[in-house]
C-alpha positions as CSV (number, residue, x, y, z in Angstrom):
1,M,-6.1,61.4,11.0
2,Q,-9.3,64.6,11.0
3,G,-12.4,64.8,12.0
4,Y,-14.8,67.4,13.1
5,C,-15.5,68.0,17.0
6,L,-19.2,68.6,18.0
7,K,-17.5,69.9,20.9
8,C,-14.9,72.2,20.0
9,R,-16.9,73.4,16.7
10,E,-13.9,72.9,15.2
11,K,-11.9,70.2,13.3
12,R,-9.6,68.6,15.5
13,E,-7.1,65.6,15.2
14,M,-8.3,62.1,16.4
15,Q,-6.6,59.5,19.0
16,D,-7.3,55.9,18.9
17,V,-8.7,55.5,15.1
18,Q,-10.9,52.7,14.5
19,Q,-12.1,50.9,11.7
20,I,-16.2,50.4,12.1
21,T,-18.8,49.2,10.9
22,L,-23.0,51.2,11.4
23,K,-25.9,49.2,11.1
24,N,-26.9,50.0,7.8
25,G,-23.8,48.8,7.0
26,R,-22.0,51.5,5.6
27,E,-17.9,51.8,6.7
28,A,-16.6,54.4,9.6
29,Q,-13.8,55.6,11.3
30,Q,-14.1,56.7,15.1
31,G,-11.6,58.3,17.7
32,T,-11.7,60.5,20.6
33,C,-10.5,64.7,20.5
34,A,-7.6,65.1,21.0
35,V,-8.5,68.1,22.8
36,C,-11.6,67.3,24.9
37,G,-11.9,63.5,24.6
38,T,-15.7,63.4,23.0
39,K,-16.2,60.9,20.0
40,I,-15.5,61.7,16.9
41,T,-16.9,59.6,13.8
42,V,-16.5,60.7,10.4
43,M,-18.1,58.3,7.6
44,G,-16.7,57.0,5.0
45,G,-13.9,54.1,5.1
46,A,-10.8,54.5,3.7
47,K,-11.5,57.8,1.8
48,A,-12.6,59.2,4.9
49,G,-8.5,58.2,6.1
50,K,-6.6,60.3,3.2
51,G,-8.1,63.7,4.5
């Protein structure tokens, strides 16, 4: 799965992706950047995982 890394400023592959629920009840996917190790959060539940 890919997400936008704020440190690298590019879309990067994510490692250790987990499905989480935010405080406001929305679902998101969270993992770490494969290059720099920064935490990446992609908003959206199952739809986010398809891109």
